[in-house]
PyMOL Python script that loads the backbone (N, CA, C, O; Angstrom):
from pymol import cmd

cmd.read_pdbstr("""\
ATOM      1  N   MET A   1       0.885  -1.175  -0.058  1.00  0.00           N
ATOM      2  CA  MET A   1       0.080   0.027   0.003  1.00  0.00           C
ATOM      3  C   MET A   1       0.969   1.115   0.084  1.00  0.00           C
ATOM      4  O   MET A   1       1.897   1.166   0.891  1.00  0.00           O
ATOM      5  N   ASP A   2       0.641   2.173  -0.916  1.00  0.00           N
ATOM      6  CA  ASP A   2       1.385   3.410  -0.976  1.00  0.00           C
ATOM      7  C   ASP A   2       1.124   4.431   0.167  1.00  0.00           C
ATOM      8  O   ASP A   2       0.097   4.307   0.833  1.00  0.00           O
ATOM      9  N   GLU A   3       1.902   5.317   0.397  1.00  0.00           N
ATOM     10  CA  GLU A   3       1.824   6.220   1.439  1.00  0.00           C
ATOM     11  C   GLU A   3       0.497   7.071   1.482  1.00  0.00           C
ATOM     12  O   GLU A   3      -0.130   7.355   2.502  1.00  0.00           O
ATOM     13  N   ASP A   4       0.199   7.407   0.249  1.00  0.00           N
ATOM     14  CA  ASP A   4      -1.191   8.213   0.111  1.00  0.00           C
ATOM     15  C   ASP A   4      -2.410   7.338   0.409  1.00  0.00           C
ATOM     16  O   ASP A   4      -3.405   7.829   0.942  1.00  0.00           O
ATOM     17  N   ALA A   5      -2.343   6.077   0.077  1.00  0.00           N
ATOM     18  CA  ALA A   5      -3.447   5.081   0.458  1.00  0.00           C
ATOM     19  C   ALA A   5      -3.508   5.038   1.842  1.00  0.00           C
ATOM     20  O   ALA A   5      -4.600   5.160   2.398  1.00  0.00           O
ATOM     21  N   ARG A   6      -2.294   4.854   2.593  1.00  0.00           N
ATOM     22  CA  ARG A   6      -2.351   4.613   3.962  1.00  0.00           C
ATOM     23  C   ARG A   6      -2.938   5.788   4.731  1.00  0.00           C
ATOM     24  O   ARG A   6      -3.754   5.617   5.637  1.00  0.00           O
ATOM     25  N   ARG A   7      -2.476   7.061   4.325  1.00  0.00           N
ATOM     26  CA  ARG A   7      -3.014   8.129   4.906  1.00  0.00           C
ATOM     27  C   ARG A   7      -4.443   8.373   4.808  1.00  0.00           C
ATOM     28  O   ARG A   7      -5.145   8.838   5.705  1.00  0.00           O
ATOM     29  N   ALA A   8      -4.862   7.982   3.506  1.00  0.00           N
ATOM     30  CA  ALA A   8      -6.328   8.100   3.199  1.00  0.00           C
ATOM     31  C   ALA A   8      -7.113   7.032   4.145  1.00  0.00           C
ATOM     32  O   ALA A   8      -8.176   7.383   4.655  1.00  0.00           O
ATOM     33  N   ARG A   9      -6.628   5.821   4.363  1.00  0.00           N
ATOM     34  CA  ARG A   9      -7.296   4.909   5.265  1.00  0.00           C
ATOM     35  C   ARG A   9      -7.129   5.322   6.759  1.00  0.00           C
ATOM     36  O   ARG A   9      -8.018   4.975   7.536  1.00  0.00           O
ATOM     37  N   ASP A  10      -6.210   5.937   7.163  1.00  0.00           N
ATOM     38  CA  ASP A  10      -6.066   6.408   8.458  1.00  0.00           C
ATOM     39  C   ASP A  10      -7.161   7.578   8.671  1.00  0.00           C
ATOM     40  O   ASP A  10      -7.888   7.568   9.664  1.00  0.00           O
ATOM     41  N   GLU A  11      -7.240   8.597   7.675  1.00  0.00           N
ATOM     42  CA  GLU A  11      -8.115   9.504   7.779  1.00  0.00           C
ATOM     43  C   GLU A  11      -9.606   9.016   7.808  1.00  0.00           C
ATOM     44  O   GLU A  11     -10.455   9.434   8.594  1.00  0.00           O
ATOM     45  N   LEU A  12      -9.796   8.073   6.837  1.00  0.00           N
ATOM     46  CA  LEU A  12     -11.115   7.542   6.907  1.00  0.00           C
ATOM     47  C   LEU A  12     -11.501   6.774   8.199  1.00  0.00           C
ATOM     48  O   LEU A  12     -12.644   6.852   8.650  1.00  0.00           O
ATOM     49  N   ALA A  13     -10.628   6.104   8.727  1.00  0.00           N
ATOM     50  CA  ALA A  13     -10.924   5.557  10.011  1.00  0.00           C
ATOM     51  C   ALA A  13     -11.243   6.486  11.150  1.00  0.00           C
ATOM     52  O   ALA A  13     -12.101   6.253  12.002  1.00  0.00           O
ATOM     53  N   THR A  14     -10.526   7.498  11.101  1.00  0.00           N
ATOM     54  CA  THR A  14     -10.754   8.632  12.058  1.00  0.00           C
ATOM     55  C   THR A  14     -12.136   9.253  11.881  1.00  0.00           C
ATOM     56  O   THR A  14     -12.906   9.412  12.828  1.00  0.00           O
ATOM     57  N   LEU A  15     -12.419   9.601  10.601  1.00  0.00           N
ATOM     58  CA  LEU A  15     -13.713  10.157  10.292  1.00  0.00           C
ATOM     59  C   LEU A  15     -14.899   9.372  10.723  1.00  0.00           C
ATOM     60  O   LEU A  15     -15.890   9.885  11.242  1.00  0.00           O
ATOM     61  N   GLU A  16     -14.733   7.955  10.456  1.00  0.00           N
ATOM     62  CA  GLU A  16     -15.757   6.954  10.625  1.00  0.00           C
ATOM     63  C   GLU A  16     -15.976   6.893  12.168  1.00  0.00           C
ATOM     64  O   GLU A  16     -17.114   6.783  12.623  1.00  0.00           O
ATOM     65  N   ALA A  17     -14.896   6.965  12.952  1.00  0.00           N
ATOM     66  CA  ALA A  17     -15.102   6.974  14.381  1.00  0.00           C
ATOM     67  C   ALA A  17     -15.736   8.298  14.917  1.00  0.00           C
ATOM     68  O   ALA A  17     -16.531   8.281  15.857  1.00  0.00           O
ATOM     69  N   LEU A  18     -15.361   9.426  14.296  1.00  0.00           N
ATOM     70  CA  LEU A  18     -15.981  10.593  14.829  1.00  0.00           C
ATOM     71  C   LEU A  18     -17.493  10.611  14.450  1.00  0.00           C
ATOM     72  O   LEU A  18     -18.312  11.120  15.215  1.00  0.00           O
ATOM     73  N   LEU A  19     -17.859  10.047  13.253  1.00  0.00           N
ATOM     74  CA  LEU A  19     -19.235  10.063  12.933  1.00  0.00           C
ATOM     75  C   LEU A  19     -19.987   9.104  13.809  1.00  0.00           C
ATOM     76  O   LEU A  19     -21.150   9.365  14.119  1.00  0.00           O
ATOM     77  N   ARG A  20     -19.370   7.964  14.244  1.00  0.00           N
ATOM     78  CA  ARG A  20     -20.075   7.011  15.015  1.00  0.00           C
ATOM     79  C   ARG A  20     -20.214   7.574  16.358  1.00  0.00           C
ATOM     80  O   ARG A  20     -21.247   7.332  16.982  1.00  0.00           O
ATOM     81  N   ALA A  21     -19.269   8.315  16.890  1.00  0.00           N
ATOM     82  CA  ALA A  21     -19.328   9.131  18.219  1.00  0.00           C
ATOM     83  C   ALA A  21     -20.363  10.156  18.138  1.00  0.00           C
ATOM     84  O   ALA A  21     -21.042  10.393  19.137  1.00  0.00           O
ATOM     85  N   MET A  22     -20.544  10.768  17.077  1.00  0.00           N
ATOM     86  CA  MET A  22     -21.613  11.714  16.982  1.00  0.00           C
ATOM     87  C   MET A  22     -22.978  11.137  17.059  1.00  0.00           C
ATOM     88  O   MET A  22     -23.851  11.648  17.761  1.00  0.00           O
ATOM     89  N   ASP A  23     -23.193   9.925  16.238  1.00  0.00           N
ATOM     90  CA  ASP A  23     -24.442   9.279  16.300  1.00  0.00           C
ATOM     91  C   ASP A  23     -24.684   8.730  17.829  1.00  0.00           C
ATOM     92  O   ASP A  23     -25.832   8.561  18.241  1.00  0.00           O
ATOM     93  N   ARG A  24     -23.707   8.501  18.522  1.00  0.00           N
ATOM     94  CA  ARG A  24     -23.940   7.835  19.820  1.00  0.00           C
ATOM     95  C   ARG A  24     -23.573   8.851  20.865  1.00  0.00           C
ATOM     96  O   ARG A  24     -23.241   8.373  21.949  1.00  0.00           O
ATOM     97  N   ARG A  25     -23.570  10.210  20.745  1.00  0.00           N
ATOM     98  CA  ARG A  25     -23.048  11.185  21.634  1.00  0.00           C
ATOM     99  C   ARG A  25     -23.497  11.017  23.092  1.00  0.00           C
ATOM    100  O   ARG A  25     -22.697  11.174  24.014  1.00  0.00           O
ATOM    101  N   ASP A  26     -24.692  10.720  23.277  1.00  0.00           N
ATOM    102  CA  ASP A  26     -25.222  10.608  24.732  1.00  0.00           C
ATOM    103  C   ASP A  26     -24.358   9.519  25.508  1.00  0.00           C
ATOM    104  O   ASP A  26     -23.938   9.702  26.651  1.00  0.00           O
ATOM    105  N   GLU A  27     -24.139   8.369  24.761  1.00  0.00           N
ATOM    106  CA  GLU A  27     -23.362   7.174  25.452  1.00  0.00           C
ATOM    107  C   GLU A  27     -21.933   7.760  25.480  1.00  0.00           C
ATOM    108  O   GLU A  27     -21.309   7.575  26.525  1.00  0.00           O
ATOM    109  N   VAL A  28     -21.366   8.391  24.559  1.00  0.00           N
ATOM    110  CA  VAL A  28     -19.974   8.778  24.639  1.00  0.00           C
ATOM    111  C   VAL A  28     -19.646   9.778  25.743  1.00  0.00           C
ATOM    112  O   VAL A  28     -18.650   9.683  26.461  1.00  0.00           O
ATOM    113  N   PHE A  29     -20.696  10.888  25.835  1.00  0.00           N
ATOM    114  CA  PHE A  29     -20.544  11.793  26.937  1.00  0.00           C
ATOM    115  C   PHE A  29     -20.573  11.068  28.402  1.00  0.00           C
ATOM    116  O   PHE A  29     -19.870  11.423  29.348  1.00  0.00           O
ATOM    117  N   GLN A  30     -21.505   9.995  28.421  1.00  0.00           N
ATOM    118  CA  GLN A  30     -21.690   9.347  29.718  1.00  0.00           C
ATOM    119  C   GLN A  30     -20.448   8.702  30.110  1.00  0.00           C
ATOM    120  O   GLN A  30     -20.010   8.796  31.257  1.00  0.00           O
ATOM    121  N   VAL A  31     -19.799   7.969  29.073  1.00  0.00           N
ATOM    122  CA  VAL A  31     -18.620   7.176  29.322  1.00  0.00           C
ATOM    123  C   VAL A  31     -17.389   8.117  29.765  1.00  0.00           C
ATOM    124  O   VAL A  31     -16.545   7.753  30.582  1.00  0.00           O
ATOM    125  N   VAL A  32     -17.391   9.402  29.109  1.00  0.00           N
ATOM    126  CA  VAL A  32     -16.345  10.208  29.446  1.00  0.00           C
ATOM    127  C   VAL A  32     -16.587  10.732  30.817  1.00  0.00           C
ATOM    128  O   VAL A  32     -15.658  10.724  31.624  1.00  0.00           O
ATOM    129  N   GLU A  33     -17.740  11.178  31.140  1.00  0.00           N
ATOM    130  CA  GLU A  33     -18.189  11.816  32.463  1.00  0.00           C
ATOM    131  C   GLU A  33     -17.862  10.737  33.543  1.00  0.00           C
ATOM    132  O   GLU A  33     -17.278  11.117  34.558  1.00  0.00           O
ATOM    133  N   ASP A  34     -18.175   9.499  33.410  1.00  0.00           N
ATOM    134  CA  ASP A  34     -17.940   8.411  34.341  1.00  0.00           C
ATOM    135  C   ASP A  34     -16.474   8.019  34.497  1.00  0.00           C
ATOM    136  O   ASP A  34     -16.141   7.280  35.424  1.00  0.00           O
ATOM    137  N   SER A  35     -15.615   8.476  33.647  1.00  0.00           N
ATOM    138  CA  SER A  35     -14.259   8.135  33.683  1.00  0.00           C
ATOM    139  C   SER A  35     -13.452   8.975  34.750  1.00  0.00           C
ATOM    140  O   SER A  35     -13.734  10.161  34.921  1.00  0.00           O
ATOM    141  N   GLU A  36     -12.545   8.420  35.396  1.00  0.00           N
ATOM    142  CA  GLU A  36     -11.637   9.256  36.268  1.00  0.00           C
ATOM    143  C   GLU A  36     -10.550  10.045  35.555  1.00  0.00           C
ATOM    144  O   GLU A  36     -10.304  11.201  35.899  1.00  0.00           O
ATOM    145  N   THR A  37      -9.913   9.459  34.593  1.00  0.00           N
ATOM    146  CA  THR A  37      -8.817  10.098  33.892  1.00  0.00           C
ATOM    147  C   THR A  37      -9.141  10.106  32.316  1.00  0.00           C
ATOM    148  O   THR A  37      -9.951   9.336  31.800  1.00  0.00           O
ATOM    149  N   VAL A  38      -8.442  11.024  31.661  1.00  0.00           N
ATOM    150  CA  VAL A  38      -8.388  11.065  30.261  1.00  0.00           C
ATOM    151  C   VAL A  38      -8.179   9.663  29.593  1.00  0.00           C
ATOM    152  O   VAL A  38      -8.915   9.158  28.746  1.00  0.00           O
ATOM    153  N   ASP A  39      -7.082   9.147  30.110  1.00  0.00           N
ATOM    154  CA  ASP A  39      -6.631   7.721  29.602  1.00  0.00           C
ATOM    155  C   ASP A  39      -7.838   6.705  29.790  1.00  0.00           C
ATOM    156  O   ASP A  39      -8.189   5.967  28.870  1.00  0.00           O
ATOM    157  N   GLU A  40      -8.357   6.710  30.840  1.00  0.00           N
ATOM    158  CA  GLU A  40      -9.535   5.792  31.170  1.00  0.00           C
ATOM    159  C   GLU A  40     -10.537   6.122  30.139  1.00  0.00           C
ATOM    160  O   GLU A  40     -10.931   5.186  29.444  1.00  0.00           O
ATOM    161  N   ALA A  41     -11.059   7.413  29.907  1.00  0.00           N
ATOM    162  CA  ALA A  41     -11.971   7.769  29.037  1.00  0.00           C
ATOM    163  C   ALA A  41     -11.705   7.211  27.568  1.00  0.00           C
ATOM    164  O   ALA A  41     -12.580   6.690  26.877  1.00  0.00           O
ATOM    165  N   ILE A  42     -10.362   7.393  27.181  1.00  0.00           N
ATOM    166  CA  ILE A  42      -9.971   7.084  25.862  1.00  0.00           C
ATOM    167  C   ILE A  42     -10.182   5.591  25.726  1.00  0.00           C
ATOM    168  O   ILE A  42     -10.782   5.146  24.747  1.00  0.00           O
ATOM    169  N   SER A  43      -9.721   4.825  26.651  1.00  0.00           N
ATOM    170  CA  SER A  43     -10.023   3.346  26.674  1.00  0.00           C
ATOM    171  C   SER A  43     -11.404   2.885  26.636  1.00  0.00           C
ATOM    172  O   SER A  43     -11.744   1.930  25.938  1.00  0.00           O
ATOM    173  N   ARG A  44     -12.304   3.622  27.461  1.00  0.00           N
ATOM    174  CA  ARG A  44     -13.634   3.261  27.504  1.00  0.00           C
ATOM    175  C   ARG A  44     -14.400   3.688  26.165  1.00  0.00           C
ATOM    176  O   ARG A  44     -15.238   2.946  25.653  1.00  0.00           O
ATOM    177  N   VAL A  45     -14.066   4.894  25.650  1.00  0.00           N
ATOM    178  CA  VAL A  45     -14.817   5.341  24.362  1.00  0.00           C
ATOM    179  C   VAL A  45     -14.290   4.262  23.390  1.00  0.00           C
ATOM    180  O   VAL A  45     -15.158   3.802  22.648  1.00  0.00           O
ATOM    181  N   GLY A  46     -13.082   3.781  23.248  1.00  0.00           N
ATOM    182  CA  GLY A  46     -12.612   2.736  22.341  1.00  0.00           C
ATOM    183  C   GLY A  46     -13.466   1.534  22.449  1.00  0.00           C
ATOM    184  O   GLY A  46     -13.901   0.967  21.447  1.00  0.00           O
ATOM    185  N   GLN A  47     -13.713   1.136  23.669  1.00  0.00           N
ATOM    186  CA  GLN A  47     -14.387  -0.084  23.863  1.00  0.00           C
ATOM    187  C   GLN A  47     -15.935   0.061  23.416  1.00  0.00           C
ATOM    188  O   GLN A  47     -16.574  -0.841  22.875  1.00  0.00           O
ATOM    189  N   LEU A  48     -16.387   1.236  23.706  1.00  0.00           N
ATOM    190  CA  LEU A  48     -17.906   1.559  23.421  1.00  0.00           C
ATOM    191  C   LEU A  48     -18.144   1.468  21.942  1.00  0.00           C
ATOM    192  O   LEU A  48     -19.085   0.864  21.427  1.00  0.00           O
ATOM    193  N   LEU A  49     -17.119   2.186  21.251  1.00  0.00           N
ATOM    194  CA  LEU A  49     -17.362   2.363  19.710  1.00  0.00           C
ATOM    195  C   LEU A  49     -16.628   1.239  18.962  1.00  0.00           C
ATOM    196  O   LEU A  49     -16.855   1.092  17.761  1.00  0.00           O
ATOM    197  N   GLU A  50     -15.782   0.457  19.589  1.00  0.00           N
ATOM    198  CA  GLU A  50     -15.063  -0.655  18.924  1.00  0.00           C
ATOM    199  C   GLU A  50     -14.050   0.050  18.030  1.00  0.00           C
ATOM    200  O   GLU A  50     -14.070  -0.268  16.841  1.00  0.00           O
ATOM    201  N   ILE A  51     -13.230   0.898  18.405  1.00  0.00           N
ATOM    202  CA  ILE A  51     -12.303   1.604  17.654  1.00  0.00           C
ATOM    203  C   ILE A  51     -11.027   1.530  18.328  1.00  0.00           C
ATOM    204  O   ILE A  51     -10.995   1.110  19.484  1.00  0.00           O
ATOM    205  N   GLY A  52      -9.913   1.910  17.701  1.00  0.00           N
ATOM    206  CA  GLY A  52      -8.446   1.910  18.314  1.00  0.00           C
ATOM    207  C   GLY A  52      -8.261   3.130  19.002  1.00  0.00           C
ATOM    208  O   GLY A  52      -9.077   4.052  19.000  1.00  0.00           O
ATOM    209  N   ALA A  53      -7.055   3.119  19.656  1.00  0.00           N
ATOM    210  CA  ALA A  53      -6.506   4.137  20.397  1.00  0.00           C
ATOM    211  C   ALA A  53      -6.492   5.560  19.877  1.00  0.00           C
ATOM    212  O   ALA A  53      -6.802   6.556  20.530  1.00  0.00           O
ATOM    213  N   VAL A  54      -6.063   5.522  18.524  1.00  0.00           N
ATOM    214  CA  VAL A  54      -5.819   6.762  17.837  1.00  0.00           C
ATOM    215  C   VAL A  54      -7.166   7.493  17.489  1.00  0.00           C
ATOM    216  O   VAL A  54      -7.320   8.711  17.583  1.00  0.00           O
ATOM    217  N   SER A  55      -8.072   6.641  17.096  1.00  0.00           N
ATOM    218  CA  SER A  55      -9.572   7.044  16.815  1.00  0.00           C
ATOM    219  C   SER A  55     -10.152   7.543  18.106  1.00  0.00           C
ATOM    220  O   SER A  55     -10.730   8.629  18.148  1.00  0.00           O
ATOM    221  N   SER A  56     -10.012   6.778  19.154  1.00  0.00           N
ATOM    222  CA  SER A  56     -10.521   7.144  20.503  1.00  0.00           C
ATOM    223  C   SER A  56     -10.021   8.546  20.988  1.00  0.00           C
ATOM    224  O   SER A  56     -10.813   9.369  21.446  1.00  0.00           O
ATOM    225  N   ARG A  57      -8.789   8.769  20.883  1.00  0.00           N
ATOM    226  CA  ARG A  57      -8.239  10.057  21.175  1.00  0.00           C
ATOM    227  C   ARG A  57      -8.960  11.203  20.380  1.00  0.00           C
ATOM    228  O   ARG A  57      -9.373  12.240  20.898  1.00  0.00           O
ATOM    229  N   ALA A  58      -9.060  10.859  18.991  1.00  0.00           N
ATOM    230  CA  ALA A  58      -9.611  11.874  18.125  1.00  0.00           C
ATOM    231  C   ALA A  58     -11.151  12.215  18.678  1.00  0.00           C
ATOM    232  O   ALA A  58     -11.587  13.366  18.677  1.00  0.00           O
ATOM    233  N   VAL A  59     -11.840  11.181  19.103  1.00  0.00           N
ATOM    234  CA  VAL A  59     -13.092  11.440  19.663  1.00  0.00           C
ATOM    235  C   VAL A  59     -13.140  12.223  20.892  1.00  0.00           C
ATOM    236  O   VAL A  59     -13.978  13.111  21.052  1.00  0.00           O
ATOM    237  N   ILE A  60     -12.201  11.895  21.825  1.00  0.00           N
ATOM    238  CA  ILE A  60     -12.076  12.661  23.091  1.00  0.00           C
ATOM    239  C   ILE A  60     -11.756  14.110  22.800  1.00  0.00           C
ATOM    240  O   ILE A  60     -12.283  15.033  23.421  1.00  0.00           O
ATOM    241  N   ASP A  61     -10.780  14.291  21.734  1.00  0.00           N
ATOM    242  CA  ASP A  61     -10.317  15.671  21.393  1.00  0.00           C
ATOM    243  C   ASP A  61     -11.381  16.527  20.601  1.00  0.00           C
ATOM    244  O   ASP A  61     -11.286  17.744  20.440  1.00  0.00           O
ATOM    245  N   LEU A  62     -12.360  15.771  20.149  1.00  0.00           N
ATOM    246  CA  LEU A  62     -13.463  16.470  19.287  1.00  0.00           C
ATOM    247  C   LEU A  62     -14.012  17.621  20.035  1.00  0.00           C
ATOM    248  O   LEU A  62     -14.398  17.513  21.199  1.00  0.00           O
ATOM    249  N   GLN A  63     -14.046  18.779  19.331  1.00  0.00           N
ATOM    250  CA  GLN A  63     -14.611  20.069  19.966  1.00  0.00           C
ATOM    251  C   GLN A  63     -16.126  19.947  19.728  1.00  0.00           C
ATOM    252  O   GLN A  63     -16.617  19.373  18.756  1.00  0.00           O
ATOM    253  N   VAL A  64     -16.754  20.493  20.628  1.00  0.00           N
ATOM    254  CA  VAL A  64     -18.364  20.448  20.614  1.00  0.00           C
ATOM    255  C   VAL A  64     -18.829  21.150  19.441  1.00  0.00           C
ATOM    256  O   VAL A  64     -19.848  20.723  18.898  1.00  0.00           O
ATOM    257  N   ARG A  65     -18.239  22.164  18.966  1.00  0.00           N
ATOM    258  CA  ARG A  65     -18.757  22.908  17.876  1.00  0.00           C
ATOM    259  C   ARG A  65     -18.816  22.047  16.564  1.00  0.00           C
ATOM    260  O   ARG A  65     -19.554  22.364  15.631  1.00  0.00           O
ATOM    261  N   ARG A  66     -17.993  20.929  16.536  1.00  0.00           N
ATOM    262  CA  ARG A  66     -17.985  19.918  15.472  1.00  0.00           C
ATOM    263  C   ARG A  66     -19.314  19.163  15.357  1.00  0.00           C
ATOM    264  O   ARG A  66     -19.618  18.575  14.319  1.00  0.00           O
ATOM    265  N   PHE A  67     -20.089  19.190  16.427  1.00  0.00           N
ATOM    266  CA  PHE A  67     -21.377  18.416  16.506  1.00  0.00           C
ATOM    267  C   PHE A  67     -22.576  18.967  15.738  1.00  0.00           C
ATOM    268  O   PHE A  67     -23.677  18.417  15.707  1.00  0.00           O
ATOM    269  N   THR A  68     -22.250  20.131  15.108  1.00  0.00           N
ATOM    270  CA  THR A  68     -23.318  20.777  14.274  1.00  0.00           C
ATOM    271  C   THR A  68     -23.629  19.850  13.001  1.00  0.00           C
ATOM    272  O   THR A  68     -22.786  19.092  12.522  1.00  0.00           O
ATOM    273  N   ARG A  69     -24.928  19.996  12.507  1.00  0.00           N
ATOM    274  CA  ARG A  69     -25.308  19.212  11.356  1.00  0.00           C
ATOM    275  C   ARG A  69     -24.278  19.437  10.258  1.00  0.00           C
ATOM    276  O   ARG A  69     -23.759  18.544   9.588  1.00  0.00           O
ATOM    277  N   GLY A  70     -24.042  20.775  10.155  1.00  0.00           N
ATOM    278  CA  GLY A  70     -23.220  21.124   8.934  1.00  0.00           C
ATOM    279  C   GLY A  70     -21.918  20.452   9.001  1.00  0.00           C
ATOM    280  O   GLY A  70     -21.473  19.876   8.008  1.00  0.00           O
ATOM    281  N   GLN A  71     -21.256  20.492  10.157  1.00  0.00           N
ATOM    282  CA  GLN A  71     -19.883  19.774  10.446  1.00  0.00           C
ATOM    283  C   GLN A  71     -20.010  18.230  10.120  1.00  0.00           C
ATOM    284  O   GLN A  71     -19.126  17.611   9.528  1.00  0.00           O
ATOM    285  N   ARG A  72     -21.111  17.709  10.531  1.00  0.00           N
ATOM    286  CA  ARG A  72     -21.306  16.289  10.488  1.00  0.00           C
ATOM    287  C   ARG A  72     -21.399  16.081   9.028  1.00  0.00           C
ATOM    288  O   ARG A  72     -20.646  15.239   8.539  1.00  0.00           O
ATOM    289  N   ARG A  73     -22.212  16.724   8.264  1.00  0.00           N
ATOM    290  CA  ARG A  73     -22.350  16.558   6.755  1.00  0.00           C
ATOM    291  C   ARG A  73     -21.066  16.645   6.104  1.00  0.00           C
ATOM    292  O   ARG A  73     -20.813  15.797   5.248  1.00  0.00           O
ATOM    293  N   ALA A  74     -20.023  17.735   6.432  1.00  0.00           N
ATOM    294  CA  ALA A  74     -18.881  17.919   5.918  1.00  0.00           C
ATOM    295  C   ALA A  74     -17.948  16.589   6.106  1.00  0.00           C
ATOM    296  O   ALA A  74     -17.281  16.149   5.170  1.00  0.00           O
ATOM    297  N   MET A  75     -17.964  16.002   7.376  1.00  0.00           N
ATOM    298  CA  MET A  75     -17.196  14.951   7.595  1.00  0.00           C
ATOM    299  C   MET A  75     -17.649  13.681   6.785  1.00  0.00           C
ATOM    300  O   MET A  75     -16.877  12.991   6.119  1.00  0.00           O
ATOM    301  N   ALA A  76     -18.898  13.478   6.915  1.00  0.00           N
ATOM    302  CA  ALA A  76     -19.487  12.454   6.050  1.00  0.00           C
ATOM    303  C   ALA A  76     -19.245  12.512   4.582  1.00  0.00           C
ATOM    304  O   ALA A  76     -19.106  11.493   3.904  1.00  0.00           O
ATOM    305  N   SER A  77     -19.201  13.641   4.134  1.00  0.00           N
ATOM    306  CA  SER A  77     -18.820  13.893   2.649  1.00  0.00           C
ATOM    307  C   SER A  77     -17.423  13.511   2.363  1.00  0.00           C
ATOM    308  O   SER A  77     -17.149  12.825   1.378  1.00  0.00           O
ATOM    309  N   ARG A  78     -16.464  13.965   3.256  1.00  0.00           N
ATOM    310  CA  ARG A  78     -15.036  13.721   3.140  1.00  0.00           C
ATOM    311  C   ARG A  78     -14.837  12.156   3.245  1.00  0.00           C
ATOM    312  O   ARG A  78     -14.057  11.555   2.506  1.00  0.00           O
ATOM    313  N   ALA A  79     -15.548  11.583   4.153  1.00  0.00           N
ATOM    314  CA  ALA A  79     -15.464  10.087   4.342  1.00  0.00           C
ATOM    315  C   ALA A  79     -15.924   9.390   3.083  1.00  0.00           C
ATOM    316  O   ALA A  79     -15.285   8.420   2.674  1.00  0.00           O
ATOM    317  N   GLY A  80     -17.012   9.831   2.435  1.00  0.00           N
ATOM    318  CA  GLY A  80     -17.453   9.351   1.257  1.00  0.00           C
ATOM    319  C   GLY A  80     -16.386   9.548   0.004  1.00  0.00           C
ATOM    320  O   GLY A  80     -16.225   8.663  -0.837  1.00  0.00           O
ATOM    321  N   GLU A  81     -15.761  10.663  -0.018  1.00  0.00           N
ATOM    322  CA  GLU A  81     -14.661  10.852  -1.010  1.00  0.00           C
ATOM    323  C   GLU A  81     -13.536   9.931  -0.842  1.00  0.00           C
ATOM    324  O   GLU A  81     -12.991   9.426  -1.823  1.00  0.00           O
ATOM    325  N   LEU A  82     -13.131   9.669   0.467  1.00  0.00           N
ATOM    326  CA  LEU A  82     -11.985   8.858   0.684  1.00  0.00           C
ATOM    327  C   LEU A  82     -12.321   7.392   0.378  1.00  0.00           C
ATOM    328  O   LEU A  82     -11.458   6.668  -0.118  1.00  0.00           O
ATOM    329  N   LYS A  83     -13.534   6.939   0.656  1.00  0.00           N
ATOM    330  CA  LYS A  83     -14.028   5.523   0.281  1.00  0.00           C
ATOM    331  C   LYS A  83     -13.959   5.434  -1.143  1.00  0.00           C
ATOM    332  O   LYS A  83     -13.422   4.455  -1.662  1.00  0.00           O
ATOM    333  N   SER A  84     -14.416   6.296  -1.779  1.00  0.00           N
ATOM    334  CA  SER A  84     -14.422   6.251  -3.283  1.00  0.00           C
ATOM    335  C   SER A  84     -13.093   6.122  -3.826  1.00  0.00           C
ATOM    336  O   SER A  84     -12.753   5.259  -4.634  1.00  0.00           O
ATOM    337  N   MET A  85     -12.289   7.111  -3.294  1.00  0.00           N
ATOM    338  CA  MET A  85     -10.851   7.138  -3.808  1.00  0.00           C
ATOM    339  C   MET A  85     -10.226   5.837  -3.519  1.00  0.00           C
ATOM    340  O   MET A  85      -9.578   5.340  -4.440  1.00  0.00           O
ATOM    341  N   LEU A  86     -10.303   5.203  -2.418  1.00  0.00           N
ATOM    342  CA  LEU A  86      -9.728   3.916  -2.009  1.00  0.00           C
ATOM    343  C   LEU A  86     -10.233   2.840  -2.897  1.00  0.00           C
ATOM    344  O   LEU A  86      -9.455   2.006  -3.360  1.00  0.00           O
ATOM    345  N   LEU A  87     -11.558   2.823  -3.163  1.00  0.00           N
ATOM    346  CA  LEU A  87     -12.131   1.827  -3.993  1.00  0.00           C
ATOM    347  C   LEU A  87     -11.621   1.826  -5.420  1.00  0.00           C
ATOM    348  O   LEU A  87     -11.392   0.805  -6.069  1.00  0.00           O
ATOM    349  N   ASP A  88     -11.459   3.115  -5.860  1.00  0.00           N
ATOM    350  CA  ASP A  88     -11.035   3.366  -7.254  1.00  0.00           C
ATOM    351  C   ASP A  88      -9.383   3.007  -7.435  1.00  0.00           C
ATOM    352  O   ASP A  88      -8.803   2.936  -8.518  1.00  0.00           O
ATOM    353  N   GLY A  89      -8.878   2.833  -6.318  1.00  0.00           N
ATOM    354  CA  GLY A  89      -7.373   2.614  -6.291  1.00  0.00           C
ATOM    355  C   GLY A  89      -6.421   3.778  -6.564  1.00  0.00           C
ATOM    356  O   GLY A  89      -5.258   3.609  -6.929  1.00  0.00           O
ATOM    357  N   ARG A  90      -7.047   5.091  -6.343  1.00  0.00           N
ATOM    358  CA  ARG A  90      -6.348   6.236  -6.545  1.00  0.00           C
ATOM    359  C   ARG A  90      -5.434   6.515  -5.451  1.00  0.00           C
ATOM    360  O   ARG A  90      -4.724   7.520  -5.480  1.00  0.00           O
TER     361      ARG A  90
END
""", "prot")
cmd.dss("prot")
cmd.show_as("cartoon", "prot")
cmd.util.cbc("prot")
cmd.orient("prot")
């Protein structure tokens, strides 16, 4: 796999994790609130959403302003572009 494809896959994995977190925001917020430390929150979010540590940290670091419908649409659109690009082998 070339470097561009690897970067695209990494970005896609992060975007998909963020979108999943947005769809399950109440559960994510509850897990974070119930955690004693940031590391625990990262681990518990990863378990909840079935995502890796890098994506879990991205979820924890997500700013609340990104939860708007417009921001979610933009993330979903970018994820779609990346999926298309990866499927086309570009």
